[in-house]
Structure formats: structure tokens, C-alpha cells
Short mmCIF file of the C-alpha atoms (twelve columns), coordinates in Angstrom:
data_MODEL
# 
_entry.id   MODEL 
# 
loop_
_atom_site.group_PDB 
_atom_site.id 
_atom_site.type_symbol 
_atom_site.label_atom_id 
_atom_site.label_alt_id 
_atom_site.label_comp_id 
_atom_site.label_asym_id 
_atom_site.label_seq_id 
_atom_site.Cartn_x 
_atom_site.Cartn_y 
_atom_site.Cartn_z 
_atom_site.pdbx_PDB_model_num 
ATOM 1   C CA . MET A 1   107.253 135.220 90.870  1 
ATOM 2   C CA . SER A 2   108.165 132.268 93.004  1 
ATOM 3   C CA . ALA A 3   108.201 128.657 91.598  1 
ATOM 4   C CA . ARG A 4   105.039 128.150 93.476  1 
ATOM 5   C CA . ASP A 5   103.512 131.099 92.023  1 
ATOM 6   C CA . ILE A 6   104.457 129.826 88.626  1 
ATOM 7   C CA . VAL A 7   103.177 126.450 89.111  1 
ATOM 8   C CA . ARG A 8   99.968  127.820 90.724  1 
ATOM 9   C CA . GLU A 9   99.265  130.067 87.703  1 
ATOM 10  C CA . ALA A 10  99.819  127.499 85.042  1 
ATOM 11  C CA . ASN A 11  97.650  124.947 86.854  1 
ATOM 12  C CA . ARG A 12  96.045  125.424 90.252  1 
ATOM 13  C CA . LYS A 13  94.723  121.695 90.399  1 
ATOM 14  C CA . PHE A 14  98.265  120.566 89.653  1 
ATOM 15  C CA . TYR A 15  99.535  122.799 92.626  1 
ATOM 16  C CA . GLU A 16  96.972  121.562 95.100  1 
ATOM 17  C CA . ARG A 17  97.270  117.929 94.411  1 
ATOM 18  C CA . TYR A 18  100.951 117.470 94.624  1 
ATOM 19  C CA . SER A 19  101.570 120.081 97.513  1 
ATOM 20  C CA . LEU A 20  99.705  117.005 99.394  1 
ATOM 21  C CA . LEU A 21  103.055 114.990 98.346  1 
ATOM 22  C CA . GLU A 22  105.476 117.679 99.219  1 
ATOM 23  C CA . ASP A 23  105.526 121.282 99.730  1 
ATOM 24  C CA . THR A 24  109.186 122.788 100.021 1 
ATOM 25  C CA . ASP A 25  110.300 125.530 98.013  1 
ATOM 26  C CA . GLU A 26  112.934 123.295 96.787  1 
ATOM 27  C CA . PHE A 27  110.541 120.680 95.230  1 
ATOM 28  C CA . TRP A 28  108.540 123.394 93.304  1 
ATOM 29  C CA . GLU A 29  111.934 124.954 91.939  1 
ATOM 30  C CA . PHE A 30  113.061 121.921 90.594  1 
ATOM 31  C CA . ILE A 31  109.630 120.910 89.083  1 
ATOM 32  C CA . ILE A 32  110.125 123.709 86.763  1 
ATOM 33  C CA . ARG A 33  113.832 123.884 86.446  1 
ATOM 34  C CA . SER A 34  115.472 122.859 83.022  1 
ATOM 35  C CA . LEU A 35  116.995 119.378 82.827  1 
ATOM 36  C CA . ARG A 36  120.404 118.756 82.671  1 
ATOM 37  C CA . GLN A 37  121.476 117.153 79.371  1 
ATOM 38  C CA . SER A 38  122.680 113.213 79.850  1 
ATOM 39  C CA . ILE A 39  123.629 110.713 77.604  1 
ATOM 40  C CA . ARG A 40  124.421 106.896 77.630  1 
ATOM 41  C CA . VAL A 41  127.482 105.418 76.101  1 
ATOM 42  C CA . ASN A 42  126.570 102.640 73.502  1 
ATOM 43  C CA . THR A 43  129.002 99.937  74.233  1 
ATOM 44  C CA . LEU A 44  127.561 97.862  71.360  1 
ATOM 45  C CA . LYS A 45  129.611 100.010 68.966  1 
ATOM 46  C CA . ALA A 46  132.648 101.018 71.044  1 
ATOM 47  C CA . PRO A 47  134.493 100.561 74.193  1 
ATOM 48  C CA . LEU A 48  133.303 102.973 77.131  1 
ATOM 49  C CA . ASP A 49  136.639 104.399 77.536  1 
ATOM 50  C CA . VAL A 50  137.459 105.146 73.963  1 
ATOM 51  C CA . VAL A 51  133.988 107.132 73.703  1 
ATOM 52  C CA . VAL A 52  134.565 109.098 76.943  1 
ATOM 53  C CA . GLU A 53  138.174 109.965 75.988  1 
ATOM 54  C CA . ARG A 54  136.881 111.330 72.752  1 
ATOM 55  C CA . LEU A 55  133.932 113.318 74.005  1 
ATOM 56  C CA . SER A 56  136.281 114.711 76.854  1 
ATOM 57  C CA . GLU A 57  138.241 116.432 74.136  1 
ATOM 58  C CA . GLU A 58  135.107 118.763 73.521  1 
ATOM 59  C CA . PHE A 59  132.675 118.378 76.379  1 
ATOM 60  C CA . GLU A 60  132.701 118.445 80.352  1 
ATOM 61  C CA . LEU A 61  131.511 115.028 81.195  1 
ATOM 62  C CA . GLU A 62  130.050 114.329 84.841  1 
ATOM 63  C CA . PRO A 63  129.452 110.560 85.578  1 
ATOM 64  C CA . VAL A 64  125.663 109.613 86.305  1 
ATOM 65  C CA . PRO A 65  126.496 107.832 90.095  1 
ATOM 66  C CA . TRP A 66  123.843 104.942 89.154  1 
ATOM 67  C CA . VAL A 67  124.975 104.035 85.556  1 
ATOM 68  C CA . GLU A 68  128.513 103.363 84.629  1 
ATOM 69  C CA . GLU A 69  127.824 104.264 81.115  1 
ATOM 70  C CA . GLY A 70  125.829 107.185 81.841  1 
ATOM 71  C CA . PHE A 71  126.938 110.871 81.785  1 
ATOM 72  C CA . PHE A 72  125.802 114.599 82.092  1 
ATOM 73  C CA . ILE A 73  127.293 116.590 79.250  1 
ATOM 74  C CA . ASN A 74  127.314 120.114 78.770  1 
ATOM 75  C CA . SER A 75  125.783 120.235 75.132  1 
ATOM 76  C CA . ASP A 76  122.422 121.626 74.204  1 
ATOM 77  C CA . ASN A 77  122.520 120.054 70.459  1 
ATOM 78  C CA . LEU A 78  123.259 116.389 70.595  1 
ATOM 79  C CA . ALA A 79  122.124 116.378 66.910  1 
ATOM 80  C CA . GLY A 80  125.456 118.035 65.953  1 
ATOM 81  C CA . VAL A 81  127.719 115.722 67.907  1 
ATOM 82  C CA . PRO A 82  128.999 113.061 65.293  1 
ATOM 83  C CA . GLU A 83  129.022 110.260 68.016  1 
ATOM 84  C CA . HIS A 84  125.209 110.718 68.210  1 
ATOM 85  C CA . GLY A 85  124.716 110.382 64.586  1 
ATOM 86  C CA . LEU A 86  126.820 107.209 64.608  1 
ATOM 87  C CA . GLY A 87  124.851 105.634 67.669  1 
ATOM 88  C CA . LEU A 88  127.970 105.898 69.885  1 
ATOM 89  C CA . ILE A 89  126.097 107.704 72.418  1 
ATOM 90  C CA . PHE A 90  122.289 108.056 73.042  1 
ATOM 91  C CA . GLY A 91  120.485 111.030 74.506  1 
ATOM 92  C CA . GLN A 92  118.865 109.752 77.621  1 
ATOM 93  C CA . GLU A 93  117.537 111.212 80.766  1 
ATOM 94  C CA . ALA A 94  119.403 110.106 83.821  1 
ATOM 95  C CA . SER A 95  116.583 108.845 86.147  1 
ATOM 96  C CA . SER A 96  115.451 106.934 82.759  1 
ATOM 97  C CA . MET A 97  118.494 104.644 82.881  1 
ATOM 98  C CA . ILE A 98  117.445 103.366 86.226  1 
ATOM 99  C CA . PRO A 99  115.015 100.573 85.229  1 
ATOM 100 C CA . PRO A 100 117.285 98.522  82.916  1 
ATOM 101 C CA . VAL A 101 120.008 98.714  85.628  1 
ATOM 102 C CA . VAL A 102 117.653 97.395  88.058  1 
ATOM 103 C CA . LEU A 103 116.147 94.713  85.740  1 
ATOM 104 C CA . ASP A 104 119.833 93.501  84.989  1 
ATOM 105 C CA . PRO A 105 119.138 91.524  81.860  1 
ATOM 106 C CA . LYS A 106 121.791 88.906  80.968  1 
ATOM 107 C CA . PRO A 107 122.946 87.473  77.585  1 
ATOM 108 C CA . GLY A 108 121.054 84.561  76.506  1 
ATOM 109 C CA . GLU A 109 117.586 85.313  78.421  1 
ATOM 110 C CA . LEU A 110 114.318 85.947  76.973  1 
ATOM 111 C CA . VAL A 111 113.363 89.554  77.791  1 
ATOM 112 C CA . LEU A 112 110.289 91.587  77.301  1 
ATOM 113 C CA . ASP A 113 110.146 95.310  76.937  1 
ATOM 114 C CA . MET A 114 106.350 95.864  77.046  1 
ATOM 115 C CA . ALA A 115 106.267 99.509  76.240  1 
ATOM 116 C CA . ALA A 116 109.416 100.262 74.387  1 
ATOM 117 C CA . ALA A 117 109.217 103.122 72.353  1 
ATOM 118 C CA . PRO A 118 111.133 105.281 71.731  1 
ATOM 119 C CA . GLY A 119 113.798 102.601 72.465  1 
ATOM 120 C CA . SER A 120 116.373 104.310 74.987  1 
ATOM 121 C CA . LYS A 121 115.845 101.733 77.648  1 
ATOM 122 C CA . THR A 122 115.403 98.751  74.999  1 
ATOM 123 C CA . GLY A 123 119.046 99.646  73.626  1 
ATOM 124 C CA . GLN A 124 120.370 99.951  77.318  1 
ATOM 125 C CA . MET A 125 119.046 96.359  77.861  1 
ATOM 126 C CA . ALA A 126 120.467 95.166  74.695  1 
ATOM 127 C CA . GLN A 127 123.689 96.495  75.790  1 
ATOM 128 C CA . TYR A 128 123.502 94.656  78.916  1 
ATOM 129 C CA . MET A 129 122.767 91.492  77.233  1 
ATOM 130 C CA . LYS A 130 125.763 92.023  74.893  1 
ATOM 131 C CA . ASN A 131 123.280 91.443  71.813  1 
ATOM 132 C CA . GLY A 132 122.516 88.100  72.775  1 
ATOM 133 C CA . GLY A 133 119.488 86.093  73.846  1 
ATOM 134 C CA . CYS A 134 116.193 87.548  72.514  1 
ATOM 135 C CA . LEU A 135 114.729 90.977  73.264  1 
ATOM 136 C CA . ILE A 136 110.965 91.554  72.360  1 
ATOM 137 C CA . ALA A 137 110.374 95.264  71.967  1 
ATOM 138 C CA . ASN A 138 106.662 95.994  72.107  1 
ATOM 139 C CA . ASP A 139 104.702 98.947  71.499  1 
ATOM 140 C CA . MET A 140 101.035 99.382  70.536  1 
ATOM 141 C CA . LYS A 141 101.361 102.590 68.459  1 
ATOM 142 C CA . LYS A 142 102.783 102.159 64.910  1 
ATOM 143 C CA . GLY A 143 103.840 105.676 64.653  1 
ATOM 144 C CA . ARG A 144 105.993 104.992 67.725  1 
ATOM 145 C CA . VAL A 145 107.396 101.852 66.372  1 
ATOM 146 C CA . ASN A 146 108.858 103.649 63.443  1 
ATOM 147 C CA . VAL A 147 111.031 105.557 65.944  1 
ATOM 148 C CA . LEU A 148 111.847 102.504 68.036  1 
ATOM 149 C CA . ILE A 149 112.942 100.811 64.986  1 
ATOM 150 C CA . ALA A 150 115.212 103.748 63.892  1 
ATOM 151 C CA . ASN A 151 116.844 103.999 67.191  1 
ATOM 152 C CA . LEU A 152 117.554 100.399 67.578  1 
ATOM 153 C CA . ASN A 153 119.119 100.262 64.307  1 
ATOM 154 C CA . ARG A 154 121.351 103.332 64.867  1 
ATOM 155 C CA . MET A 155 122.443 101.839 68.161  1 
ATOM 156 C CA . GLY A 156 123.186 98.450  66.573  1 
ATOM 157 C CA . VAL A 157 120.766 96.414  68.483  1 
ATOM 158 C CA . LEU A 158 120.792 92.890  66.746  1 
ATOM 159 C CA . ASN A 159 118.832 90.710  69.358  1 
ATOM 160 C CA . ALA A 160 115.576 92.766  69.473  1 
ATOM 161 C CA . ARG A 161 112.230 91.375  67.849  1 
ATOM 162 C CA . VAL A 162 109.635 94.440  67.531  1 
ATOM 163 C CA . THR A 163 106.136 93.865  67.857  1 
ATOM 164 C CA . ILE A 164 102.857 96.071  67.541  1 
ATOM 165 C CA . LYS A 165 100.616 94.871  70.309  1 
ATOM 166 C CA . ASP A 166 98.672  96.187  73.331  1 
ATOM 167 C CA . GLY A 167 100.794 95.121  76.260  1 
ATOM 168 C CA . ARG A 168 98.071  93.136  77.715  1 
ATOM 169 C CA . TYR A 169 98.326  90.789  74.728  1 
ATOM 170 C CA . PHE A 170 101.402 89.105  76.537  1 
ATOM 171 C CA . GLY A 171 99.343  87.976  79.416  1 
ATOM 172 C CA . ARG A 172 98.653  84.692  77.430  1 
ATOM 173 C CA . PHE A 173 102.090 83.714  77.598  1 
ATOM 174 C CA . ASP A 174 102.038 82.270  81.096  1 
ATOM 175 C CA . ASN A 175 105.623 81.930  83.005  1 
ATOM 176 C CA . THR A 176 107.477 82.694  79.652  1 
ATOM 177 C CA . PHE A 177 109.760 85.489  80.209  1 
ATOM 178 C CA . ASP A 178 112.999 85.585  82.147  1 
ATOM 179 C CA . ARG A 179 112.714 89.405  82.681  1 
ATOM 180 C CA . ILE A 180 109.997 91.976  81.932  1 
ATOM 181 C CA . LEU A 181 110.141 96.063  81.906  1 
ATOM 182 C CA . LEU A 182 107.146 97.787  82.142  1 
ATOM 183 C CA . ASP A 183 107.872 101.127 81.727  1 
ATOM 184 C CA . ALA A 184 104.291 102.251 81.847  1 
ATOM 185 C CA . PRO A 185 102.507 104.998 79.998  1 
ATOM 186 C CA . CYS A 186 101.704 107.664 82.478  1 
ATOM 187 C CA . SER A 187 100.556 111.271 82.878  1 
ATOM 188 C CA . SER A 188 104.255 112.475 82.771  1 
ATOM 189 C CA . VAL A 189 104.508 114.780 85.779  1 
ATOM 190 C CA . GLY A 190 108.072 114.223 85.997  1 
ATOM 191 C CA . MET A 191 108.709 115.448 82.397  1 
ATOM 192 C CA . VAL A 192 107.501 119.046 83.416  1 
ATOM 193 C CA . ARG A 193 111.250 119.789 83.443  1 
ATOM 194 C CA . LYS A 194 111.569 118.748 79.726  1 
ATOM 195 C CA . SER A 195 108.274 120.522 78.528  1 
ATOM 196 C CA . PHE A 196 105.979 122.971 80.396  1 
ATOM 197 C CA . ARG A 197 102.987 121.804 78.410  1 
ATOM 198 C CA . PHE A 198 102.950 118.765 80.965  1 
ATOM 199 C CA . LEU A 199 102.028 121.133 83.686  1 
ATOM 200 C CA . ARG A 200 99.659  123.311 81.661  1 
ATOM 201 C CA . GLU A 201 97.725  120.349 80.231  1 
ATOM 202 C CA . TRP A 202 97.882  117.977 83.331  1 
ATOM 203 C CA . GLN A 203 94.596  116.850 84.514  1 
ATOM 204 C CA . LEU A 204 93.401  114.281 87.380  1 
ATOM 205 C CA . LYS A 205 91.239  112.521 84.968  1 
ATOM 206 C CA . THR A 206 94.365  111.405 82.682  1 
ATOM 207 C CA . ALA A 207 96.180  110.239 85.883  1 
ATOM 208 C CA . LEU A 208 93.227  108.088 86.786  1 
ATOM 209 C CA . ARG A 209 92.916  106.531 83.298  1 
ATOM 210 C CA . TYR A 210 96.428  105.782 83.340  1 
ATOM 211 C CA . SER A 211 96.180  104.130 86.532  1 
ATOM 212 C CA . ASN A 212 93.556  101.717 85.223  1 
ATOM 213 C CA . ILE A 213 95.810  100.970 82.260  1 
ATOM 214 C CA . GLN A 214 98.843  100.422 84.120  1 
ATOM 215 C CA . LYS A 215 97.043  97.890  86.655  1 
ATOM 216 C CA . ARG A 216 95.972  95.816  83.640  1 
ATOM 217 C CA . LEU A 217 99.431  96.030  82.128  1 
ATOM 218 C CA . ILE A 218 101.272 94.972  85.509  1 
ATOM 219 C CA . LEU A 219 98.819  92.042  85.708  1 
ATOM 220 C CA . ALA A 220 99.615  90.829  82.376  1 
ATOM 221 C CA . ALA A 221 103.242 91.231  82.660  1 
ATOM 222 C CA . TYR A 222 103.135 89.339  85.772  1 
ATOM 223 C CA . ARG A 223 101.504 86.425  84.328  1 
ATOM 224 C CA . ALA A 224 104.103 86.565  81.562  1 
ATOM 225 C CA . LEU A 225 106.976 86.367  84.054  1 
ATOM 226 C CA . LYS A 226 108.588 83.012  84.721  1 
ATOM 227 C CA . PRO A 227 108.752 81.680  88.550  1 
ATOM 228 C CA . GLY A 228 112.010 83.287  89.758  1 
ATOM 229 C CA . GLY A 229 111.883 86.038  87.048  1 
ATOM 230 C CA . VAL A 230 112.078 89.858  87.534  1 
ATOM 231 C CA . LEU A 231 109.427 92.441  86.518  1 
ATOM 232 C CA . VAL A 232 110.506 96.049  86.769  1 
ATOM 233 C CA . TYR A 233 107.665 98.511  86.765  1 
ATOM 234 C CA . SER A 234 108.521 102.262 86.350  1 
ATOM 235 C CA . THR A 235 106.816 105.660 85.452  1 
ATOM 236 C CA . CYS A 236 108.054 109.252 85.071  1 
ATOM 237 C CA . THR A 237 105.267 110.534 87.435  1 
ATOM 238 C CA . ILE A 238 104.963 111.271 90.969  1 
ATOM 239 C CA . ASP A 239 101.115 110.651 91.310  1 
ATOM 240 C CA . PRO A 240 100.611 107.880 93.911  1 
ATOM 241 C CA . ILE A 241 97.626  106.323 91.878  1 
ATOM 242 C CA . GLU A 242 99.978  105.505 89.123  1 
ATOM 243 C CA . ASN A 243 102.814 104.447 91.184  1 
ATOM 244 C CA . GLU A 244 102.314 102.774 94.780  1 
ATOM 245 C CA . GLU A 245 98.673  102.034 94.151  1 
ATOM 246 C CA . VAL A 246 99.678  100.014 91.016  1 
ATOM 247 C CA . VAL A 247 102.221 98.040  92.846  1 
ATOM 248 C CA . ASP A 248 99.637  97.586  95.639  1 
ATOM 249 C CA . TYR A 249 97.197  96.307  93.394  1 
ATOM 250 C CA . LEU A 250 99.390  93.651  92.120  1 
ATOM 251 C CA . LEU A 251 100.421 92.416  95.494  1 
ATOM 252 C CA . LYS A 252 96.860  92.186  96.480  1 
ATOM 253 C CA . LYS A 253 96.048  89.985  93.148  1 
ATOM 254 C CA . THR A 254 98.904  87.811  93.232  1 
ATOM 255 C CA . ASP A 255 101.903 86.317  95.170  1 
ATOM 256 C CA . ALA A 256 104.372 88.983  93.982  1 
ATOM 257 C CA . GLU A 257 107.117 89.884  95.986  1 
ATOM 258 C CA . ILE A 258 109.058 93.383  96.251  1 
ATOM 259 C CA . GLU A 259 112.793 93.709  96.400  1 
ATOM 260 C CA . ARG A 260 114.507 96.812  97.802  1 
ATOM 261 C CA . ILE A 261 116.535 98.714  95.306  1 
ATOM 262 C CA . GLN A 262 120.041 99.698  96.377  1 
ATOM 263 C CA . LEU A 263 121.749 102.301 94.246  1 
ATOM 264 C CA . PRO A 264 123.876 105.048 94.848  1 
ATOM 265 C CA . LEU A 265 121.379 108.049 94.882  1 
ATOM 266 C CA . LYS A 266 118.988 110.005 96.875  1 
ATOM 267 C CA . SER A 267 115.171 109.342 97.248  1 
ATOM 268 C CA . SER A 268 112.065 110.353 98.607  1 
ATOM 269 C CA . GLU A 269 110.052 108.361 101.060 1 
ATOM 270 C CA . PRO A 270 107.412 106.130 98.880  1 
ATOM 271 C CA . VAL A 271 103.910 106.815 99.845  1 
ATOM 272 C CA . LEU A 272 102.010 104.575 102.059 1 
ATOM 273 C CA . GLU A 273 98.744  106.484 102.506 1 
ATOM 274 C CA . PHE A 274 97.176  109.222 100.010 1 
ATOM 275 C CA . GLU A 275 93.717  110.437 99.791  1 
ATOM 276 C CA . GLY A 276 92.313  108.015 102.401 1 
ATOM 277 C CA . ARG A 277 93.980  105.085 100.328 1 
ATOM 278 C CA . LYS A 278 96.245  102.915 102.499 1 
ATOM 279 C CA . TYR A 279 98.996  100.829 100.656 1 
ATOM 280 C CA . SER A 280 100.949 97.680  101.727 1 
ATOM 281 C CA . GLU A 281 104.146 98.255  103.851 1 
ATOM 282 C CA . GLU A 282 105.919 96.383  101.063 1 
ATOM 283 C CA . VAL A 283 105.584 99.373  98.985  1 
ATOM 284 C CA . SER A 284 107.981 101.113 100.981 1 
ATOM 285 C CA . LYS A 285 110.792 99.160  99.239  1 
ATOM 286 C CA . CYS A 286 110.198 100.913 95.951  1 
ATOM 287 C CA . LEU A 287 112.219 103.897 94.594  1 
ATOM 288 C CA . ARG A 288 110.446 106.998 94.558  1 
ATOM 289 C CA . LEU A 289 112.659 110.065 92.972  1 
ATOM 290 C CA . HIS A 290 111.521 113.460 93.256  1 
ATOM 291 C CA . PRO A 291 113.337 116.336 90.964  1 
ATOM 292 C CA . GLN A 292 115.241 117.829 93.599  1 
ATOM 293 C CA . ASP A 293 116.672 114.525 94.997  1 
ATOM 294 C CA . ASN A 294 119.238 114.115 92.112  1 
ATOM 295 C CA . ASP A 295 118.524 117.158 89.870  1 
ATOM 296 C CA . SER A 296 116.654 114.816 87.682  1 
ATOM 297 C CA . GLU A 297 113.218 113.792 86.165  1 
ATOM 298 C CA . ALA A 298 110.937 112.686 88.873  1 
ATOM 299 C CA . PHE A 299 110.592 108.909 88.650  1 
ATOM 300 C CA . PHE A 300 109.271 105.838 90.151  1 
ATOM 301 C CA . VAL A 301 110.675 102.202 90.093  1 
ATOM 302 C CA . ALA A 302 109.611 98.862  91.331  1 
ATOM 303 C CA . LYS A 303 111.439 95.756  91.505  1 
ATOM 304 C CA . ILE A 304 109.071 92.620  91.603  1 
ATOM 305 C CA . VAL A 305 110.099 89.081  91.919  1 
ATOM 306 C CA . LYS A 306 107.765 86.142  91.029  1 
ATOM 307 C CA . PRO A 307 108.462 83.305  93.509  1 
# 
């Protein structure tokens, strides 16, 4: 049975919708192919070269081209790796390391991670901030916050303050944060490679619901951003209504500007028209990753600047 047939059989509506975006055999094969395991070395606890030298004694490591401290690793059981339990490494999907790289937070800055749990990107940002400044790690669900706190403790993050708020709450803090990451809740199409249930359970109404949530969150984030500040919006889905349409919505409602992202990776063309909806040409500066582009999760990243 071909990859197309597998997807069609699991969820015909999923197949029909996303074949409008791309309909190559390679695309469908990678949609359902298992993910490579990847890790991020946590330099808050040890120098990069020391950890890499130790891991190389036991595992094959392949550098992730767009993240200096990211590696693909030939291990199916990170829980059994001592460095993982000690917080020297953190299991993190390679494409999910992109948003903190694009945000590029600095020591001494006030940074907001609006939807932080389970904390992989929060820890990465703290690493770039060298545990300096202040990093607000927010999530609206108490259960997820417990996991967030545990992960931040294991990674040795000292500059984070954890809050439990609906992300829209931060819209009241006008022109406050130097940098904001909104890794938005989404329909998780990109995570089919991690769990087949994301394919079986996918429904268009879920993507539509998330799109409405994302639009409210991105407006709140932009209000909270200082002039000259950077907002990174990201999702792990390929649906234009959760990606390009959300960025287009922000552009129509505000004076936001989009900056092109330059990283050593392959990408797919951003969508400028879908189902009769036309989006701003500025959206072409965003980063759209389909699973076959870099053998990773599908991902979308936009770098937004407040004049």
C-alpha cells in the first residue's frame, strides 16, 4: 500500500485538503515516515564540546545544520542516557529548535514565551540568554505547567518566571517585552510523524478553531512587544489558515513588518492564496517547512518586527 493510500484510508478529508498544498509522492511518504531522534546540548550545564565528545563515544551524532547545539542521534531511548537525566541534553525535534534561533534572545532582555510548555524552546532561549535577564514562561494549563517547571529545573534554568495565564492576558502590557515567542497551539499536522493519531483524529473544524485562537494571541503578543522588538510566531502545522492567514491578519490589523529568515535549510514556498483567500506578498518572507524538505517535522515560522 502506498503512502497516499495509507493517508487516504486513515483520513480522506485530511488527504483531500493537504493535497491542495502539495501532491507529490515524496510529500506523502515523509508525512507518515518516522521521525529521526534529535537532541539539543544544554550549555547551561556543560560546554558543548565536552558533551559532544562524551556522547560520541557511544552514539553517532549528526549536526543539525541550523542549530549549533542540535544533533541527530541514533538512540531510541533517551531516558536511558545519563546525560538526559542530568539535563545535559534535551530531546527536541530539530525543526522546533528554529524559533528560538530566529528570536535570538540576549542576556539582560525581558522575554516572553507565551505558550511555553513543555519547555524545550524555553530552555533553549534561557541558554541563549546565558541565564541572564528575565524570561516569562507562560502556559494556561496547570497540568502542562507542572511538566514545564520540571523540565526547566532539570535544565538548570534560573532566569525564568512561570505564569499560568491565557496568553491574551499579556496584551495589557503595552510595549513591554524585548522579544516574544508565540509557539502557538495548533492542529499539529506536522506531528503526524511522531504519532499517527494526529492523522486519524484530524478535523477541519479543529484547525478553524485554532486559527481563531492564534489570531487573538498574535494580536496580544504584538501589543506587548516594545517598538524595535521581535516577535516570532510558529506552529507545527502546514495549514495556511493557521500560518499565513494568521500573519496576514496581523499585517492588516497593525503596522507589523515581516523579516525574511535566513538559515541553512531547505523550505517550501509560503502560500499566498488558498481556498479563495489571498494573503499579503509580505507573507512570502515567512518560513514554511514540509516534512521532506529537511526530513523533519513540518513547521512554520514568521519573524515579526515592531517599528
